[in-house]
PDB file with one MODEL, atoms N, CA, C and O in Angstrom:
MODEL        1
ATOM      1  N   UNK A   1       0.857  -1.174   0.000  1.00  0.00           N
ATOM      2  CA  UNK A   1       0.000   0.000   0.000  1.00  0.00           C
ATOM      3  C   UNK A   1       0.904   1.238   0.000  1.00  0.00           C
ATOM      4  O   UNK A   1       1.892   1.295   0.732  1.00  0.00           O
ATOM      5  N   UNK A   2       0.559   2.208  -0.814  1.00  0.00           N
ATOM      6  CA  UNK A   2       1.360   3.433  -0.859  1.00  0.00           C
ATOM      7  C   UNK A   2       1.151   4.243   0.417  1.00  0.00           C
ATOM      8  O   UNK A   2       0.060   4.275   0.986  1.00  0.00           O
ATOM      9  N   UNK A   3       2.214   4.888   0.842  1.00  0.00           N
ATOM     10  CA  UNK A   3       2.133   5.688   2.069  1.00  0.00           C
ATOM     11  C   UNK A   3       1.325   6.959   1.822  1.00  0.00           C
ATOM     12  O   UNK A   3       1.182   7.428   0.693  1.00  0.00           O
ATOM     13  N   UNK A   4       0.811   7.487   2.906  1.00  0.00           N
ATOM     14  CA  UNK A   4       0.052   8.740   2.861  1.00  0.00           C
ATOM     15  C   UNK A   4       0.896   9.857   2.231  1.00  0.00           C
ATOM     16  O   UNK A   4       0.411  10.612   1.389  1.00  0.00           O
ATOM     17  N   UNK A   5       2.162   9.949   2.651  1.00  0.00           N
ATOM     18  CA  UNK A   5       3.051  10.999   2.151  1.00  0.00           C
ATOM     19  C   UNK A   5       3.277  10.856   0.645  1.00  0.00           C
ATOM     20  O   UNK A   5       3.268  11.845  -0.089  1.00  0.00           O
ATOM     21  N   UNK A   6       3.477   9.627   0.198  1.00  0.00           N
ATOM     22  CA  UNK A   6       3.711   9.399  -1.239  1.00  0.00           C
ATOM     23  C   UNK A   6       2.491   9.803  -2.066  1.00  0.00           C
ATOM     24  O   UNK A   6       2.632  10.406  -3.130  1.00  0.00           O
ATOM     25  N   UNK A   7       1.317   9.480  -1.588  1.00  0.00           N
ATOM     26  CA  UNK A   7       0.088   9.825  -2.306  1.00  0.00           C
ATOM     27  C   UNK A   7      -0.075  11.342  -2.385  1.00  0.00           C
ATOM     28  O   UNK A   7      -0.363  11.887  -3.451  1.00  0.00           O
ATOM     29  N   UNK A   8       0.111  12.020  -1.246  1.00  0.00           N
ATOM     30  CA  UNK A   8      -0.032  13.478  -1.236  1.00  0.00           C
ATOM     31  C   UNK A   8       1.047  14.157  -2.078  1.00  0.00           C
ATOM     32  O   UNK A   8       0.787  15.173  -2.723  1.00  0.00           O
ATOM     33  N   UNK A   9       2.265  13.591  -2.072  1.00  0.00           N
ATOM     34  CA  UNK A   9       3.330  14.141  -2.908  1.00  0.00           C
ATOM     35  C   UNK A   9       3.009  13.978  -4.393  1.00  0.00           C
ATOM     36  O   UNK A   9       3.309  14.866  -5.191  1.00  0.00           O
ATOM     37  N   UNK A  10       2.407  12.863  -4.765  1.00  0.00           N
ATOM     38  CA  UNK A  10       2.009  12.645  -6.159  1.00  0.00           C
ATOM     39  C   UNK A  10       0.958  13.665  -6.586  1.00  0.00           C
ATOM     40  O   UNK A  10       1.016  14.205  -7.690  1.00  0.00           O
ATOM     41  N   UNK A  11       0.002  13.921  -5.706  1.00  0.00           N
ATOM     42  CA  UNK A  11      -1.027  14.921  -5.996  1.00  0.00           C
ATOM     43  C   UNK A  11      -0.388  16.289  -6.200  1.00  0.00           C
ATOM     44  O   UNK A  11      -0.715  16.999  -7.151  1.00  0.00           O
ATOM     45  N   UNK A  12       0.525  16.654  -5.305  1.00  0.00           N
ATOM     46  CA  UNK A  12       1.184  17.953  -5.409  1.00  0.00           C
ATOM     47  C   UNK A  12       1.984  18.070  -6.703  1.00  0.00           C
ATOM     48  O   UNK A  12       1.945  19.107  -7.366  1.00  0.00           O
ATOM     49  N   UNK A  13       2.703  17.021  -7.063  1.00  0.00           N
ATOM     50  CA  UNK A  13       3.515  17.047  -8.280  1.00  0.00           C
ATOM     51  C   UNK A  13       2.641  17.250  -9.515  1.00  0.00           C
ATOM     52  O   UNK A  13       2.999  18.006 -10.418  1.00  0.00           O
ATOM     53  N   UNK A  14       1.512  16.582  -9.549  1.00  0.00           N
ATOM     54  CA  UNK A  14       0.596  16.711 -10.676  1.00  0.00           C
ATOM     55  C   UNK A  14       0.089  18.146 -10.816  1.00  0.00           C
ATOM     56  O   UNK A  14       0.128  18.723 -11.903  1.00  0.00           O
ATOM     57  N   UNK A  15      -0.381  18.710  -9.722  1.00  0.00           N
ATOM     58  CA  UNK A  15      -0.906  20.071  -9.768  1.00  0.00           C
ATOM     59  C   UNK A  15       0.205  21.097  -9.997  1.00  0.00           C
ATOM     60  O   UNK A  15      -0.008  22.087 -10.697  1.00  0.00           O
ATOM     61  N   UNK A  16       1.376  20.873  -9.422  1.00  0.00           N
ATOM     62  CA  UNK A  16       2.486  21.813  -9.592  1.00  0.00           C
ATOM     63  C   UNK A  16       2.879  21.918 -11.070  1.00  0.00           C
ATOM     64  O   UNK A  16       3.157  23.008 -11.568  1.00  0.00           O
ATOM     65  N   UNK A  17       2.900  20.785 -11.759  1.00  0.00           N
ATOM     66  CA  UNK A  17       3.231  20.779 -13.187  1.00  0.00           C
ATOM     67  C   UNK A  17       2.251  21.638 -13.984  1.00  0.00           C
ATOM     68  O   UNK A  17       2.655  22.460 -14.807  1.00  0.00           O
ATOM     69  N   UNK A  18       0.973  21.436 -13.731  1.00  0.00           N
ATOM     70  CA  UNK A  18      -0.058  22.223 -14.448  1.00  0.00           C
ATOM     71  C   UNK A  18      -0.009  23.693 -14.037  1.00  0.00           C
ATOM     72  O   UNK A  18      -0.217  24.576 -14.869  1.00  0.00           O
ATOM     73  N   UNK A  19       0.261  23.959 -12.769  1.00  0.00           N
ATOM     74  CA  UNK A  19       0.320  25.336 -12.298  1.00  0.00           C
ATOM     75  C   UNK A  19       1.472  26.072 -12.968  1.00  0.00           C
ATOM     76  O   UNK A  19       1.314  27.217 -13.391  1.00  0.00           O
ATOM     77  N   UNK A  20       2.623  25.427 -13.067  1.00  0.00           N
ATOM     78  CA  UNK A  20       3.774  26.057 -13.718  1.00  0.00           C
ATOM     79  C   UNK A  20       3.505  26.339 -15.189  1.00  0.00           C
ATOM     80  O   UNK A  20       3.968  27.345 -15.725  1.00  0.00           O
ATOM     81  N   UNK A  21       2.754  25.450 -15.844  1.00  0.00           N
ATOM     82  CA  UNK A  21       2.363  25.701 -17.230  1.00  0.00           C
ATOM     83  C   UNK A  21       1.476  26.946 -17.313  1.00  0.00           C
ATOM     84  O   UNK A  21       1.632  27.767 -18.216  1.00  0.00           O
ATOM     85  N   UNK A  22       0.552  27.078 -16.370  1.00  0.00           N
ATOM     86  CA  UNK A  22      -0.333  28.242 -16.356  1.00  0.00           C
ATOM     87  C   UNK A  22       0.468  29.519 -16.104  1.00  0.00           C
ATOM     88  O   UNK A  22       0.158  30.563 -16.679  1.00  0.00           O
ATOM     89  N   UNK A  23       1.493  29.449 -15.252  1.00  0.00           N
ATOM     90  CA  UNK A  23       2.352  30.607 -14.985  1.00  0.00           C
ATOM     91  C   UNK A  23       3.097  30.994 -16.266  1.00  0.00           C
ATOM     92  O   UNK A  23       3.153  32.170 -16.626  1.00  0.00           O
ATOM     93  N   UNK A  24       3.665  30.001 -16.950  1.00  0.00           N
ATOM     94  CA  UNK A  24       4.389  30.269 -18.197  1.00  0.00           C
ATOM     95  C   UNK A  24       3.485  30.886 -19.259  1.00  0.00           C
ATOM     96  O   UNK A  24       3.919  31.732 -20.041  1.00  0.00           O
ATOM     97  N   UNK A  25       2.218  30.454 -19.278  1.00  0.00           N
ATOM     98  CA  UNK A  25       1.251  30.992 -20.243  1.00  0.00           C
ATOM     99  C   UNK A  25       0.687  32.341 -19.804  1.00  0.00           C
ATOM    100  O   UNK A  25      -0.009  33.005 -20.573  1.00  0.00           O
ATOM    101  N   UNK A  26       0.987  32.745 -18.573  1.00  0.00           N
ATOM    102  CA  UNK A  26       0.456  33.997 -18.045  1.00  0.00           C
ATOM    103  C   UNK A  26      -1.047  33.932 -17.799  1.00  0.00           C
ATOM    104  O   UNK A  26      -1.727  34.957 -17.855  1.00  0.00           O
ATOM    105  N   UNK A  27      -1.566  32.750 -17.531  1.00  0.00           N
ATOM    106  CA  UNK A  27      -2.996  32.535 -17.348  1.00  0.00           C
ATOM    107  C   UNK A  27      -3.352  32.593 -15.860  1.00  0.00           C
ATOM    108  O   UNK A  27      -3.350  31.579 -15.161  1.00  0.00           O
ATOM    109  N   UNK A  28      -3.656  33.801 -15.402  1.00  0.00           N
ATOM    110  CA  UNK A  28      -3.960  34.010 -13.978  1.00  0.00           C
ATOM    111  C   UNK A  28      -5.230  33.279 -13.558  1.00  0.00           C
ATOM    112  O   UNK A  28      -5.309  32.774 -12.438  1.00  0.00           O
ATOM    113  N   UNK A  29      -6.216  33.216 -14.435  1.00  0.00           N
ATOM    114  CA  UNK A  29      -7.466  32.532 -14.101  1.00  0.00           C
ATOM    115  C   UNK A  29      -7.209  31.036 -13.882  1.00  0.00           C
ATOM    116  O   UNK A  29      -7.753  30.439 -12.953  1.00  0.00           O
ATOM    117  N   UNK A  30      -6.394  30.446 -14.726  1.00  0.00           N
ATOM    118  CA  UNK A  30      -6.062  29.025 -14.577  1.00  0.00           C
ATOM    119  C   UNK A  30      -5.271  28.801 -13.291  1.00  0.00           C
ATOM    120  O   UNK A  30      -5.453  27.783 -12.624  1.00  0.00           O
ATOM    121  N   UNK A  31      -4.404  29.732 -12.942  1.00  0.00           N
ATOM    122  CA  UNK A  31      -3.625  29.618 -11.709  1.00  0.00           C
ATOM    123  C   UNK A  31      -4.543  29.608 -10.491  1.00  0.00           C
ATOM    124  O   UNK A  31      -4.394  28.781  -9.592  1.00  0.00           O
ATOM    125  N   UNK A  32      -5.493  30.540 -10.476  1.00  0.00           N
ATOM    126  CA  UNK A  32      -6.444  30.596  -9.357  1.00  0.00           C
ATOM    127  C   UNK A  32      -7.276  29.316  -9.289  1.00  0.00           C
ATOM    128  O   UNK A  32      -7.489  28.761  -8.211  1.00  0.00           O
ATOM    129  N   UNK A  33      -7.737  28.859 -10.437  1.00  0.00           N
ATOM    130  CA  UNK A  33      -8.553  27.649 -10.497  1.00  0.00           C
ATOM    131  C   UNK A  33      -7.765  26.424 -10.032  1.00  0.00           C
ATOM    132  O   UNK A  33      -8.272  25.604  -9.266  1.00  0.00           O
ATOM    133  N   UNK A  34      -6.534  26.311 -10.498  1.00  0.00           N
ATOM    134  CA  UNK A  34      -5.699  25.178 -10.097  1.00  0.00           C
ATOM    135  C   UNK A  34      -5.384  25.211  -8.601  1.00  0.00           C
ATOM    136  O   UNK A  34      -5.367  24.170  -7.943  1.00  0.00           O
ATOM    137  N   UNK A  35      -5.137  26.398  -8.072  1.00  0.00           N
ATOM    138  CA  UNK A  35      -4.851  26.521  -6.644  1.00  0.00           C
ATOM    139  C   UNK A  35      -6.045  26.052  -5.816  1.00  0.00           C
ATOM    140  O   UNK A  35      -5.889  25.293  -4.860  1.00  0.00           O
ATOM    141  N   UNK A  36      -7.236  26.511  -6.193  1.00  0.00           N
ATOM    142  CA  UNK A  36      -8.448  26.104  -5.485  1.00  0.00           C
ATOM    143  C   UNK A  36      -8.684  24.601  -5.635  1.00  0.00           C
ATOM    144  O   UNK A  36      -8.964  23.908  -4.657  1.00  0.00           O
ATOM    145  N   UNK A  37      -8.569  24.106  -6.873  1.00  0.00           N
ATOM    146  CA  UNK A  37      -8.794  22.684  -7.128  1.00  0.00           C
ATOM    147  C   UNK A  37      -7.818  21.812  -6.338  1.00  0.00           C
ATOM    148  O   UNK A  37      -8.196  20.764  -5.813  1.00  0.00           O
ATOM    149  N   UNK A  38      -6.567  22.249  -6.258  1.00  0.00           N
ATOM    150  CA  UNK A  38      -5.565  21.490  -5.515  1.00  0.00           C
ATOM    151  C   UNK A  38      -5.951  21.381  -4.041  1.00  0.00           C
ATOM    152  O   UNK A  38      -5.916  20.295  -3.463  1.00  0.00           O
ATOM    153  N   UNK A  39      -6.312  22.495  -3.446  1.00  0.00           N
ATOM    154  CA  UNK A  39      -6.676  22.474  -2.024  1.00  0.00           C
ATOM    155  C   UNK A  39      -7.904  21.603  -1.770  1.00  0.00           C
ATOM    156  O   UNK A  39      -7.968  20.877  -0.778  1.00  0.00           O
ATOM    157  N   UNK A  40      -8.879  21.683  -2.680  1.00  0.00           N
ATOM    158  CA  UNK A  40     -10.086  20.869  -2.541  1.00  0.00           C
ATOM    159  C   UNK A  40      -9.767  19.384  -2.684  1.00  0.00           C
ATOM    160  O   UNK A  40     -10.243  18.572  -1.890  1.00  0.00           O
ATOM    161  N   UNK A  41      -8.981  19.024  -3.671  1.00  0.00           N
ATOM    162  CA  UNK A  41      -8.604  17.621  -3.865  1.00  0.00           C
ATOM    163  C   UNK A  41      -7.760  17.103  -2.708  1.00  0.00           C
ATOM    164  O   UNK A  41      -7.869  15.936  -2.331  1.00  0.00           O
ATOM    165  N   UNK A  42      -6.929  17.958  -2.150  1.00  0.00           N
ATOM    166  CA  UNK A  42      -6.108  17.551  -1.016  1.00  0.00           C
ATOM    167  C   UNK A  42      -7.004  17.199   0.178  1.00  0.00           C
ATOM    168  O   UNK A  42      -6.763  16.202   0.858  1.00  0.00           O
ATOM    169  N   UNK A  43      -8.007  17.991   0.428  1.00  0.00           N
ATOM    170  CA  UNK A  43      -8.937  17.705   1.532  1.00  0.00           C
ATOM    171  C   UNK A  43      -9.670  16.391   1.273  1.00  0.00           C
ATOM    172  O   UNK A  43      -9.774  15.547   2.163  1.00  0.00           O
ATOM    173  N   UNK A  44     -10.174  16.223   0.063  1.00  0.00           N
ATOM    174  CA  UNK A  44     -10.885  14.984  -0.272  1.00  0.00           C
ATOM    175  C   UNK A  44      -9.980  13.763  -0.099  1.00  0.00           C
ATOM    176  O   UNK A  44     -10.384  12.749   0.469  1.00  0.00           O
ATOM    177  N   UNK A  45      -8.768  13.879  -0.593  1.00  0.00           N
ATOM    178  CA  UNK A  45      -7.833  12.767  -0.505  1.00  0.00           C
ATOM    179  C   UNK A  45      -7.469  12.455   0.941  1.00  0.00           C
ATOM    180  O   UNK A  45      -7.346  11.286   1.306  1.00  0.00           O
ATOM    181  N   UNK A  46      -7.298  13.472   1.761  1.00  0.00           N
ATOM    182  CA  UNK A  46      -6.982  13.242   3.165  1.00  0.00           C
ATOM    183  C   UNK A  46      -8.128  12.534   3.883  1.00  0.00           C
ATOM    184  O   UNK A  46      -7.888  11.691   4.747  1.00  0.00           O
ATOM    185  N   UNK A  47      -9.365  12.866   3.537  1.00  0.00           N
ATOM    186  CA  UNK A  47     -10.515  12.183   4.129  1.00  0.00           C
ATOM    187  C   UNK A  47     -10.502  10.716   3.711  1.00  0.00           C
ATOM    188  O   UNK A  47     -10.714   9.831   4.541  1.00  0.00           O
ATOM    189  N   UNK A  48     -10.257  10.456   2.434  1.00  0.00           N
ATOM    190  CA  UNK A  48     -10.200   9.069   1.972  1.00  0.00           C
ATOM    191  C   UNK A  48      -9.066   8.295   2.640  1.00  0.00           C
ATOM    192  O   UNK A  48      -9.220   7.118   2.968  1.00  0.00           O
ATOM    193  N   UNK A  49      -7.938   8.952   2.838  1.00  0.00           N
ATOM    194  CA  UNK A  49      -6.824   8.292   3.512  1.00  0.00           C
ATOM    195  C   UNK A  49      -7.148   8.019   4.979  1.00  0.00           C
ATOM    196  O   UNK A  49      -6.731   6.999   5.527  1.00  0.00           O
ATOM    197  N   UNK A  50      -7.890   8.925   5.617  1.00  0.00           N
ATOM    198  CA  UNK A  50      -8.328   8.690   7.001  1.00  0.00           C
ATOM    199  C   UNK A  50      -9.252   7.476   7.064  1.00  0.00           C
ATOM    200  O   UNK A  50      -9.142   6.653   7.973  1.00  0.00           O
ATOM    201  N   UNK A  51     -10.153   7.369   6.103  1.00  0.00           N
ATOM    202  CA  UNK A  51     -11.063   6.227   6.054  1.00  0.00           C
ATOM    203  C   UNK A  51     -10.275   4.943   5.805  1.00  0.00           C
ATOM    204  O   UNK A  51     -10.535   3.919   6.436  1.00  0.00           O
ATOM    205  N   UNK A  52      -9.311   5.002   4.883  1.00  0.00           N
ATOM    206  CA  UNK A  52      -8.470   3.832   4.630  1.00  0.00           C
ATOM    207  C   UNK A  52      -7.764   3.390   5.916  1.00  0.00           C
ATOM    208  O   UNK A  52      -7.680   2.199   6.214  1.00  0.00           O
ATOM    209  N   UNK A  53      -7.265   4.360   6.662  1.00  0.00           N
ATOM    210  CA  UNK A  53      -6.570   4.028   7.917  1.00  0.00           C
ATOM    211  C   UNK A  53      -7.524   3.369   8.915  1.00  0.00           C
ATOM    212  O   UNK A  53      -7.146   2.423   9.606  1.00  0.00           O
ATOM    213  N   UNK A  54      -8.744   3.865   8.988  1.00  0.00           N
ATOM    214  CA  UNK A  54      -9.721   3.274   9.907  1.00  0.00           C
ATOM    215  C   UNK A  54     -10.072   1.842   9.527  1.00  0.00           C
ATOM    216  O   UNK A  54     -10.310   1.002  10.395  1.00  0.00           O
ATOM    217  N   UNK A  55     -10.104   1.570   8.228  1.00  0.00           N
ATOM    218  CA  UNK A  55     -10.494   0.252   7.758  1.00  0.00           C
ATOM    219  C   UNK A  55      -9.319  -0.709   7.643  1.00  0.00           C
ATOM    220  O   UNK A  55      -9.503  -1.879   7.309  1.00  0.00           O
ATOM    221  N   UNK A  56      -8.119  -0.221   7.917  1.00  0.00           N
ATOM    222  CA  UNK A  56      -6.929  -1.055   7.844  1.00  0.00           C
ATOM    223  C   UNK A  56      -7.074  -2.232   8.796  1.00  0.00           C
ATOM    224  O   UNK A  56      -7.477  -2.060   9.947  1.00  0.00           O
ATOM    225  N   UNK A  57      -6.751  -3.410   8.323  1.00  0.00           N
ATOM    226  CA  UNK A  57      -6.940  -4.608   9.142  1.00  0.00           C
ATOM    227  C   UNK A  57      -5.704  -5.006   9.930  1.00  0.00           C
ATOM    228  O   UNK A  57      -5.722  -6.020  10.627  1.00  0.00           O
ATOM    229  N   UNK A  58      -4.630  -4.229   9.834  1.00  0.00           N
ATOM    230  CA  UNK A  58      -3.432  -4.595  10.584  1.00  0.00           C
ATOM    231  C   UNK A  58      -3.659  -4.355  12.073  1.00  0.00           C
ATOM    232  O   UNK A  58      -4.370  -3.424  12.453  1.00  0.00           O
ATOM    233  N   UNK A  59      -3.059  -5.189  12.911  1.00  0.00           N
ATOM    234  CA  UNK A  59      -3.250  -5.033  14.357  1.00  0.00           C
ATOM    235  C   UNK A  59      -2.651  -3.736  14.880  1.00  0.00           C
ATOM    236  O   UNK A  59      -1.704  -3.199  14.306  1.00  0.00           O
ATOM    237  N   UNK A  60      -3.211  -3.245  15.967  1.00  0.00           N
ATOM    238  CA  UNK A  60      -2.688  -2.054  16.626  1.00  0.00           C
ATOM    239  C   UNK A  60      -2.122  -2.440  17.981  1.00  0.00           C
ATOM    240  O   UNK A  60      -2.533  -3.440  18.570  1.00  0.00           O
ATOM    241  N   UNK A  61      -1.198  -1.664  18.463  1.00  0.00           N
ATOM    242  CA  UNK A  61      -0.572  -1.924  19.751  1.00  0.00           C
ATOM    243  C   UNK A  61      -1.337  -1.189  20.854  1.00  0.00           C
ATOM    244  O   UNK A  61      -1.607   0.006  20.737  1.00  0.00           O
ATOM    245  N   UNK A  62      -1.682  -1.900  21.914  1.00  0.00           N
ATOM    246  CA  UNK A  62      -2.332  -1.298  23.075  1.00  0.00           C
ATOM    247  C   UNK A  62      -1.785  -1.977  24.324  1.00  0.00           C
ATOM    248  O   UNK A  62      -1.985  -3.176  24.521  1.00  0.00           O
ATOM    249  N   UNK A  63      -1.113  -1.230  25.146  1.00  0.00           N
ATOM    250  CA  UNK A  63      -0.518  -1.763  26.376  1.00  0.00           C
ATOM    251  C   UNK A  63       0.402  -2.962  26.113  1.00  0.00           C
ATOM    252  O   UNK A  63       0.442  -3.907  26.902  1.00  0.00           O
ATOM    253  N   UNK A  64       1.139  -2.915  24.995  1.00  0.00           N
ATOM    254  CA  UNK A  64       2.089  -3.968  24.681  1.00  0.00           C
ATOM    255  C   UNK A  64       1.480  -5.203  24.044  1.00  0.00           C
ATOM    256  O   UNK A  64       2.217  -6.072  23.579  1.00  0.00           O
ATOM    257  N   UNK A  65       0.171  -5.307  24.009  1.00  0.00           N
ATOM    258  CA  UNK A  65      -0.483  -6.463  23.404  1.00  0.00           C
ATOM    259  C   UNK A  65      -1.120  -6.065  22.077  1.00  0.00           C
ATOM    260  O   UNK A  65      -1.676  -4.976  21.940  1.00  0.00           O
ATOM    261  N   UNK A  66      -1.027  -6.961  21.111  1.00  0.00           N
ATOM    262  CA  UNK A  66      -1.621  -6.687  19.797  1.00  0.00           C
ATOM    263  C   UNK A  66      -3.138  -6.820  19.899  1.00  0.00           C
ATOM    264  O   UNK A  66      -3.656  -7.782  20.468  1.00  0.00           O
ATOM    265  N   UNK A  67      -3.832  -5.844  19.343  1.00  0.00           N
ATOM    266  CA  UNK A  67      -5.287  -5.862  19.368  1.00  0.00           C
ATOM    267  C   UNK A  67      -5.790  -5.363  18.023  1.00  0.00           C
ATOM    268  O   UNK A  67      -5.352  -4.321  17.535  1.00  0.00           O
ATOM    269  N   UNK A  68      -6.697  -6.099  17.437  1.00  0.00           N
ATOM    270  CA  UNK A  68      -7.278  -5.698  16.160  1.00  0.00           C
ATOM    271  C   UNK A  68      -8.693  -5.204  16.415  1.00  0.00           C
ATOM    272  O   UNK A  68      -9.495  -5.912  17.024  1.00  0.00           O
ATOM    273  N   UNK A  69      -9.013  -3.981  15.950  1.00  0.00           N
ATOM    274  CA  UNK A  69     -10.369  -3.482  16.168  1.00  0.00           C
ATOM    275  C   UNK A  69     -11.378  -4.316  15.377  1.00  0.00           C
ATOM    276  O   UNK A  69     -11.094  -4.768  14.268  1.00  0.00           O
ATOM    277  N   UNK A  70     -12.535  -4.507  15.951  1.00  0.00           N
ATOM    278  CA  UNK A  70     -13.577  -5.277  15.270  1.00  0.00           C
ATOM    279  C   UNK A  70     -14.183  -4.448  14.147  1.00  0.00           C
ATOM    280  O   UNK A  70     -13.992  -3.233  14.081  1.00  0.00           O
ATOM    281  N   UNK A  71     -14.911  -5.118  13.270  1.00  0.00           N
ATOM    282  CA  UNK A  71     -15.595  -4.401  12.194  1.00  0.00           C
ATOM    283  C   UNK A  71     -16.593  -3.404  12.767  1.00  0.00           C
ATOM    284  O   UNK A  71     -16.792  -2.328  12.205  1.00  0.00           O
ATOM    285  N   UNK A  72     -17.216  -3.756  13.873  1.00  0.00           N
ATOM    286  CA  UNK A  72     -18.168  -2.862  14.522  1.00  0.00           C
ATOM    287  C   UNK A  72     -17.460  -1.595  15.025  1.00  0.00           C
ATOM    288  O   UNK A  72     -17.981  -0.489  14.884  1.00  0.00           O
ATOM    289  N   UNK A  73     -16.267  -1.768  15.612  1.00  0.00           N
ATOM    290  CA  UNK A  73     -15.483  -0.617  16.062  1.00  0.00           C
ATOM    291  C   UNK A  73     -15.113   0.287  14.891  1.00  0.00           C
ATOM    292  O   UNK A  73     -15.213   1.510  14.982  1.00  0.00           O
ATOM    293  N   UNK A  74     -14.688  -0.325  13.798  1.00  0.00           N
ATOM    294  CA  UNK A  74     -14.328   0.458  12.607  1.00  0.00           C
ATOM    295  C   UNK A  74     -15.537   1.192  12.040  1.00  0.00           C
ATOM    296  O   UNK A  74     -15.430   2.350  11.636  1.00  0.00           O
ATOM    297  N   UNK A  75     -16.690   0.517  12.009  1.00  0.00           N
ATOM    298  CA  UNK A  75     -17.907   1.149  11.508  1.00  0.00           C
ATOM    299  C   UNK A  75     -18.294   2.339  12.385  1.00  0.00           C
ATOM    300  O   UNK A  75     -18.737   3.370  11.878  1.00  0.00           O
ATOM    301  N   UNK A  76     -18.127   2.197  13.693  1.00  0.00           N
ATOM    302  CA  UNK A  76     -18.431   3.295  14.618  1.00  0.00           C
ATOM    303  C   UNK A  76     -17.487   4.472  14.387  1.00  0.00           C
ATOM    304  O   UNK A  76     -17.918   5.625  14.402  1.00  0.00           O
ATOM    305  N   UNK A  77     -16.206   4.188  14.174  1.00  0.00           N
ATOM    306  CA  UNK A  77     -15.251   5.263  13.884  1.00  0.00           C
ATOM    307  C   UNK A  77     -15.623   5.976  12.590  1.00  0.00           C
ATOM    308  O   UNK A  77     -15.580   7.204  12.518  1.00  0.00           O
ATOM    309  N   UNK A  78     -15.983   5.214  11.581  1.00  0.00           N
ATOM    310  CA  UNK A  78     -16.385   5.795  10.302  1.00  0.00           C
ATOM    311  C   UNK A  78     -17.644   6.645  10.459  1.00  0.00           C
ATOM    312  O   UNK A  78     -17.754   7.716   9.862  1.00  0.00           O
ATOM    313  N   UNK A  79     -18.587   6.167  11.259  1.00  0.00           N
ATOM    314  CA  UNK A  79     -19.819   6.928  11.501  1.00  0.00           C
ATOM    315  C   UNK A  79     -19.499   8.262  12.171  1.00  0.00           C
ATOM    316  O   UNK A  79     -20.088   9.287  11.828  1.00  0.00           O
ATOM    317  N   UNK A  80     -18.560   8.251  13.135  1.00  0.00           N
ATOM    318  CA  UNK A  80     -18.190   9.485  13.809  1.00  0.00           C
ATOM    319  C   UNK A  80     -17.552  10.494  12.837  1.00  0.00           C
ATOM    320  O   UNK A  80     -17.783  11.698  12.947  1.00  0.00           O
ATOM    321  N   UNK A  81     -16.763  10.000  11.905  1.00  0.00           N
ATOM    322  CA  UNK A  81     -16.120  10.896  10.932  1.00  0.00           C
ATOM    323  C   UNK A  81     -17.147  11.534  10.025  1.00  0.00           C
ATOM    324  O   UNK A  81     -17.052  12.720   9.710  1.00  0.00           O
ATOM    325  N   UNK A  82     -18.133  10.752   9.602  1.00  0.00           N
ATOM    326  CA  UNK A  82     -19.095  11.238   8.617  1.00  0.00           C
ATOM    327  C   UNK A  82     -20.324  11.897   9.228  1.00  0.00           C
ATOM    328  O   UNK A  82     -21.154  12.449   8.505  1.00  0.00           O
ATOM    329  N   UNK A  83     -20.447  11.846  10.542  1.00  0.00           N
ATOM    330  CA  UNK A  83     -21.617  12.417  11.221  1.00  0.00           C
ATOM    331  C   UNK A  83     -21.636  13.935  11.072  1.00  0.00           C
ATOM    332  O   UNK A  83     -20.622  14.609  11.252  1.00  0.00           O
ATOM    333  N   UNK A  84     -22.783  14.438  10.748  1.00  0.00           N
ATOM    334  CA  UNK A  84     -22.946  15.891  10.631  1.00  0.00           C
ATOM    335  C   UNK A  84     -23.032  16.520  12.019  1.00  0.00           C
ATOM    336  O   UNK A  84     -23.585  15.925  12.944  1.00  0.00           O
ATOM    337  N   UNK A  85     -22.482  17.726  12.158  1.00  0.00           N
ATOM    338  CA  UNK A  85     -22.535  18.396  13.479  1.00  0.00           C
ATOM    339  C   UNK A  85     -23.935  18.799  13.872  1.00  0.00           C
ATOM    340  O   UNK A  85     -24.135  19.367  14.946  1.00  0.00           O
TER     341      UNK A  85
ENDMDL
END
């Protein structure tokens, strides 16, 4: 599985390439649009990565003993993330 940092770095590299093209073209509107789109996609991707982490089946360490959260625990965590205020 790709690391969180690698995924976010890939996203940044993709947008940076397009942003630099917009700068070279002198396209201020495209620059603003790309900046906004990048920030929005970054938030979406971070939420998906948080969900992936919650659903990860690898054991977690608690008081020196390995413990794997149940599917019910994971579902509850996911519900808390998606619950509206």
